[in-house]
C-alpha positions in Angstrom: -2.6 19.1 -4.5 -3.9 21.8 -6.9 -5.6 24.8 -5.3 -9.0 24.0 -6.9 -8.9 20.7 -5.6 -8.3 22.0 -2.0 -11.3 24.5 -2.3 -13.4 21.6 -3.7 -12.5 19.4 -0.8 -13.2 22.3 1.8 -16.7 23.2 0.4 -17.5 19.4 0.0 -16.6 19.1 3.7 -18.8 22.0 4.6 -21.8 20.5 2.8 -21.4 17.0 4.4 -21.0 18.5 7.8 -24.3 20.6 7.2 -22.5 23.9 7.3 -24.2 24.4 4.0 -27.8 23.0 4.4 -29.6 21.0 1.9 -31.7 23.0 -0.4 -30.2 26.5 0.5 -28.5 29.1 -1.4 -24.8 29.0 -1.2 -22.6 32.1 -1.0 -21.9 34.0 -4.4 -19.2 33.0 -6.5 -17.5 36.5 -5.8 -17.7 35.7 -2.1 -16.3 32.4 -2.2 -13.6 33.5 -4.6 -12.5 36.2 -2.0 -12.9 33.5 0.9 -10.4 31.3 -0.7 -8.4 34.1 -2.4 -8.6 32.5 -5.8 -9.8 33.6 -9.2 -13.4 32.8 -10.5 -11.9 30.6 -13.2 -10.2 28.4 -10.3 -13.4 28.5 -8.3 -15.5 27.3 -11.2 -13.2 24.2 -11.5 -13.9 23.5 -8.0 -17.7 24.0 -8.3 -17.6 21.9 -11.4 -16.4 18.9 -9.6 -19.1 19.5 -6.9 -21.7 19.7 -9.9 -20.6 16.4 -11.3 -20.8 14.7 -7.8 -24.5 15.9 -7.5 -23.8 17.8 -4.4 -24.8 21.3 -6.0 -26.7 22.7 -8.9 -27.2 26.2 -10.4 -30.0 28.1 -11.5 -29.2 30.9 -14.1 -29.7 34.2 -12.5 -30.7 33.0 -9.0 -27.4 31.4 -7.8 -25.9 27.9 -6.6 -27.8 25.8 -4.3 -26.9 22.6 -2.2 -28.7 19.8 -3.9 -31.0 17.8 -1.6 -29.5 14.3 -1.2 -32.4 12.5 0.3 -36.3 13.0 0.5 -37.4 14.1 4.1 -39.4 10.7 4.4 -36.5 8.5 3.4 -34.9 8.1 6.8 -34.5 4.4 6.0 -32.1 5.1 3.0 -28.3 5.4 3.2 -26.9 7.6 0.4 -24.0 5.2 -1.0 -22.6 8.2 -3.1 -21.8 10.4 -0.1 -18.7 9.5 2.0 -20.3 10.0 5.4 -20.8 7.7 8.3 -24.1 6.8 10.0 -24.1 9.7 12.3 -24.1 12.3 9.2 -26.4 10.1 7.0 -29.1 10.1 9.8 -28.6 13.5 11.3 -32.4 13.4 12.6 -31.9 10.2 14.9 -29.9 9.1 17.7 -26.8 7.3 16.6 -24.9 5.3 19.4 -22.4 2.5 19.5 -21.9 -0.7 21.6 -18.3 -1.7 21.4 -17.5 -5.4 21.0 -13.8 -5.3 20.6 -11.2 -2.7 20.5 -7.5 -3.3 20.2 -4.2 -3.0 18.4 -2.3 -5.4 16.2 -0.1 -5.8 13.1 -2.1 -5.9 9.7 -2.6 -9.0 7.5 -2.0 -8.8 3.7 -5.3 -7.7 2.8 -5.3 -4.8 5.2 -1.9 -4.0 4.1 -2.8 -3.9 0.5 -5.8 -1.9 1.2 -4.5 0.7 3.4 -1.2 0.8 1.6 1.0 0.1 4.8 3.8 -2.0 5.6 3.6 -5.2 7.8 5.0 -3.7 10.9 2.7 -0.8 11.0 0.2 -1.4 13.9 -3.5 -0.7 13.2 -6.4 -0.4 15.4 -9.2 -3.1 15.2 -12.6 -2.1 16.1 -15.7 -4.1 16.2 -18.8 -2.3 17.1 -22.8 -2.5 16.7 -24.3 0.9 15.8 -27.6 1.6 17.1 -30.2 4.0 15.5 -32.7 5.4 18.1 -31.5 2.5 20.3 -32.3 -0.3 17.8 -29.6 -2.3 16.0 -28.7 -0.8 12.8 -25.4 -2.3 11.7 -22.5 -4.4 12.7 -19.0 -2.7 11.9 -15.5 -4.0 11.6 -12.9 -1.2 11.1 -9.3 -1.4 10.5 -7.2 1.9 11.0 -3.6 2.8 11.1 -2.8 3.8 14.7 -0.8 6.6 13.3 -3.8 8.4 12.2 -5.2 9.5 15.5 -5.3 8.5 19.3 -8.5 6.4 19.9 -10.1 5.4 23.0 -13.6 3.8 23.9 -15.1 7.1 24.6 -14.5 8.1 21.0 -15.7 4.8 19.8 -19.2 5.0 21.5 -19.9 8.3 19.5 -18.7 9.3 16.0 -15.3 8.4 14.8 -15.8 10.7 11.8 -16.8 13.4 14.0 -13.7 13.1 16.2 -11.3 12.8 13.3 -12.8 16.0 11.6 -13.5 17.9 14.7 -10.3 17.3 16.6 -7.8 15.8 14.1 -8.9 17.7 11.0 -9.0 14.6 8.9 -11.9 14.4 6.6 -13.3 11.5 4.5 -13.5 13.2 1.0 -13.3 10.0 -1.0 -14.3 6.4 -0.7 -14.2 3.1 -2.6 -17.4 0.8 -1.8 -18.0 -2.7 -2.8 -21.4 -3.9 -2.1 -22.3 -7.7 -1.8 -24.5 -10.3 0.3 -23.3 -12.9 2.6 -24.7 -15.3 5.1 -24.4 -14.4 8.7 -21.5 -16.2 10.7 -21.9 -16.8 14.3 -20.1 -13.7 15.3 -22.2 -11.2 12.9 -25.4 -13.1 13.7 -24.7 -12.5 17.5 -23.9 -8.7 17.0 -26.9 -8.1 14.7 -29.2 -10.5 16.8 -30.3 -12.4 13.7 -30.2 -16.3 12.9 -26.9 -17.8 11.9 -26.9 -18.2 8.2 -29.3 -15.2 7.5 -28.7 -12.9 4.7 -26.8 -9.9 5.2 -25.9 -7.0 2.9 -22.2 -6.0 3.2 -20.6 -2.6 2.4 -16.8 -3.1 2.3 -15.0 0.5 2.2 -11.6 2.2 2.0 -11.9 5.5 3.1 -9.6 8.4 1.9 -8.7 11.6 3.5 -8.4 15.2 2.0 -4.7 14.3 1.0 -5.7 11.3 -0.9 -4.3 8.7 1.6 -6.3 5.7 2.8 -7.1 5.8 6.6 -9.8 3.3 7.0 -10.8 -0.2 5.9 -14.0 -1.4 7.1 -16.9 -3.8 6.5 -20.5 -2.9 7.6 -23.1 -5.4 7.8 -26.9 -4.8 7.6 -29.7 -7.3 8.3 -32.6 -7.4 5.6 -34.6 -4.8 7.7 -31.8 -2.3 7.3 -30.6 -3.0 3.5 -32.3 -0.2 1.7 -29.8 2.1 0.0 -29.9 4.9 -2.5 -27.4 6.3 -4.9 -27.8 9.1 -7.6 -26.6 9.0 -11.0 -25.6 12.3 -12.9 -25.0 12.7 -16.5 -21.8 14.9 -17.1 -20.1 16.0 -20.3 -18.1 12.8 -20.8 -21.2 10.6 -21.2 
């Protein structure tokens, strides 16, 4: 990976983990260049990527700021343009998990394709209900290669991404998300405590780490009371 992309990924990780807090002034370019032992030109390429994603913005003469991602009163919104989980997108609320199923098996063809793994590579299968302030928020079905990290139920009850980042140093830096509606099956209806056939919003995701490797294929389902999302669109030099 090019050095400027490594620096970009590291700064992005610090923003998403709230090390650089929303709305605050970041270290100067001289300080960042010294920290990463790179030139100002290389650093500028890293910052340009963060600007294009809307994570930071600059003010002539005053410095570079972390861009606020959500209004303070918009706790019901999930930011679709940020590759983070519920624990990070709702930092001011208690996020817990109820495990419905946890096991290991061989992947099916769809999972092999999305995770770019072979048919004989085992995967974890995880089904859990996510609760926000003790109320049902979403139903997650996650597939993850077992080689990524050792998992157990104590980890699944909390934040998987928090464990991967804090212990395994694996960070989700990119994701591909497909959003669509579907009717609740018997399984998803029971998990979300809604009627079978109710309208659900689904976010299907492939998550990539800092090396560009797929480490998660998941589907998160939300009922109509938790189906409000936001994405910011930013004009750049190419359009």
